[in-house]
C-alpha positions in Angstrom: 94.9 111.3 80.4 95.5 107.4 79.7 95.5 105.9 82.4 92.0 105.2 84.5 92.3 106.1 87.7 90.5 107.5 91.6 90.7 110.5 92.4 89.9 113.3 96.0 90.2 116.6 95.1 89.4 118.5 98.4 87.5 121.8 98.3 89.4 125.4 97.9 91.4 126.8 95.0 94.4 125.0 95.3 97.0 124.9 95.1 97.1 122.4 96.6 100.2 119.1 98.2 99.9 115.6 96.2 99.6 112.1 96.8 100.3 109.7 93.7 98.8 106.1 94.8 100.5 103.7 93.6 98.6 100.5 93.9 100.5 96.4 93.5 99.5 93.3 92.1 95.8 92.4 91.8 94.5 95.3 93.0 92.6 99.1 91.1 92.7 102.9 91.0 90.3 102.6 94.5 92.9 100.4 96.2 94.7 103.2 97.8 92.1 105.7 98.1 90.2 105.2 101.3 93.9 106.2 102.7 93.1 109.9 101.5 90.5 110.9 104.3 93.3 110.4 106.5 96.4 111.8 104.4 96.8 115.6 106.1 93.4 115.5 106.8 91.5 114.9 103.8 93.5 118.7 102.5 95.6 116.6 99.9 94.8 115.7 96.4 95.7 113.2 96.0 95.7 110.4 92.8 95.6 107.3 92.2 95.8 105.6 88.7 95.1 102.0 87.1 98.1 100.1 86.7 97.2 98.7 82.8 97.5 95.2 82.5 94.8 93.7 83.5 94.1 90.3 84.2 91.7 87.3 86.2 92.2 87.1 89.6 90.7 83.7 89.6 89.2 82.8 86.7 88.0 79.3 88.0 86.3 81.0 91.5 85.0 84.1 89.8 85.2 84.5 86.1 85.3 88.2 85.0 86.9 89.9 88.5 90.2 91.7 87.1 92.5 93.0 88.8 95.2 95.2 87.1 99.1 96.0 87.6 101.6 98.3 86.8 103.9 95.1 84.2 102.9 91.0 83.7 103.9 88.7 86.4 106.1 86.3 85.1 106.5 82.7 85.9 110.5 83.9 86.8 109.3 86.2 87.9 111.1 88.5 85.7 110.8 91.7 85.3 109.4 92.5 81.5 112.5 95.0 80.6 109.2 96.3 77.7 106.1 96.8 79.7 107.8 97.8 82.7 109.1 101.2 80.2 106.0 101.9 79.2 104.4 102.0 82.2 106.7 104.4 83.1 105.8 106.4 80.0 101.8 106.2 80.7 102.5 107.6 84.5 104.5 110.3 83.3 102.4 111.5 81.4 99.4 111.1 83.4 101.1 113.1 86.3 101.6 115.7 83.6 98.4 116.0 82.5 97.1 116.2 86.0 99.2 119.1 86.6 97.0 120.6 84.2 93.7 119.9 85.0 93.7 120.0 88.7 95.3 122.8 91.0 98.8 120.6 92.0 101.5 122.3 93.7 104.0 121.0 92.1 106.6 121.6 94.7 105.4 119.1 97.1 104.1 116.6 95.3 104.9 112.7 96.7 104.9 109.0 95.0 103.2 106.3 97.2 104.3 102.9 96.6 102.8 99.7 97.8 104.5 96.4 96.5 104.5 96.1 92.6 103.6 99.4 92.6 107.0 100.9 95.0 108.7 99.2 91.8 106.8 101.9 89.7 107.6 105.3 92.7 111.8 103.9 92.5 112.2 104.4 89.2 109.8 107.3 88.6 111.1 109.5 91.1 115.0 108.6 91.5 115.0 109.0 88.5 113.7 112.3 88.4 113.2 113.9 92.4 114.0 117.1 91.5 110.4 117.3 90.4 109.1 115.7 93.6 109.6 116.3 97.4 109.0 112.3 98.6 109.3 109.0 98.2 107.4 105.8 100.0 107.8 102.8 99.7 106.0 100.3 101.1 106.4 96.4 101.0 108.0 96.8 97.4 112.2 96.6 97.1 114.1 98.2 94.5 115.3 95.6 92.0 118.8 96.2 90.5 117.7 97.9 87.0 115.9 100.1 88.7 119.8 101.2 91.2 121.2 101.2 88.1 119.6 103.2 85.7 119.5 106.1 88.7 121.6 108.8 87.3 124.6 110.3 89.9 122.5 114.0 91.0 123.5 116.0 94.0 119.6 116.5 94.3 119.4 113.1 95.8 121.5 114.8 98.9 119.5 114.2 101.9 115.9 113.6 99.7 113.7 112.7 101.9 112.1 108.4 101.9 109.6 106.4 103.9 110.7 102.8 103.3 108.2 100.6 105.4 107.7 96.5 105.2 105.6 94.0 107.5 108.7 91.0 109.3 106.3 88.6 107.9 105.4 89.3 104.3 105.3 85.9 102.6 105.4 87.9 99.0 108.0 89.8 99.6 110.8 89.6 101.7 112.1 92.1 105.0 115.3 91.2 104.0 114.7 92.4 100.3 113.7 96.3 101.7 116.6 96.4 104.0 119.0 96.3 100.6 116.5 98.8 99.3 117.7 100.8 102.4 121.0 100.3 101.6 120.7 101.6 98.3 119.2 104.3 98.8 121.9 105.4 101.6 124.3 105.5 99.1 122.7 107.2 96.8 122.5 110.2 99.6 119.2 109.7 100.1 118.2 110.4 103.9 115.8 107.8 104.9 113.5 106.4 107.2 113.0 103.3 107.9 110.1 101.0 109.6 109.7 97.5 109.8 106.3 96.0 111.4 105.4 93.0 113.3 102.6 92.0 109.5 102.5 90.6 106.6 102.2 92.3 102.6 99.2 95.2 103.6 99.3 98.2 106.1 98.4 98.2 109.3 97.5 100.8 111.7 100.7 101.0 113.0 101.8 101.2 109.1 99.7 103.8 108.1 100.2 105.6 111.6 103.6 106.4 110.4 103.4 107.2 106.7 100.7 109.9 108.0 103.5 111.4 110.8 106.4 111.4 108.6 104.2 112.5 105.2 103.1 116.0 107.8 106.9 115.8 108.6 108.7 115.5 105.7 106.7 117.0 103.1 103.0 119.4 103.8 104.4 121.3 106.8 108.3 121.4 104.5 109.2 125.7 104.5 110.3 125.6 101.8 112.7 128.6 100.4 111.9 129.9 96.6 
């Protein structure tokens, strides 16, 4: 597996419901792993790959302290499409290899993305919804190029998605999440949307919403074979 990652593997032979968590800019593969004991009572397999782009967070104050991302952030904030496509391929390959290495219930794979990782989650899941059981977008947005690249497909009808954002987010305005919600609804996605009085973060109220939604829409959902 080319991407470095952190993992929480529950006891038992499985197959286990699985959460792929994609961190935000400047974090690492360990950033979201702390959610693993809370999600599904610790009984879900949680995989947290680390973004391939490394950079010094504060070279003047803390030399050598690295953060990671999925594509470089340019001064004009435009997404480097080449780097984005490369990251997409790496995440897809990571998941393919993880499905061979771990006892994953392939009917119950959900992707959770925070901030920059949420853009990757939108792209990954909506481009291949039949592979996934749900999408969680936290403090993030769906860029126009991601929306435009999504093929029209029946499998998006009533597909479960959770969108959560802070009303005081100074990095990604809440209007971006509202716009993303409308893009999802236009494609027939079953969106549960929540705004919370928080900044660019996951507070306790938002975390509670996430845990409950995962139980109701993914983990405890009876799937017909």
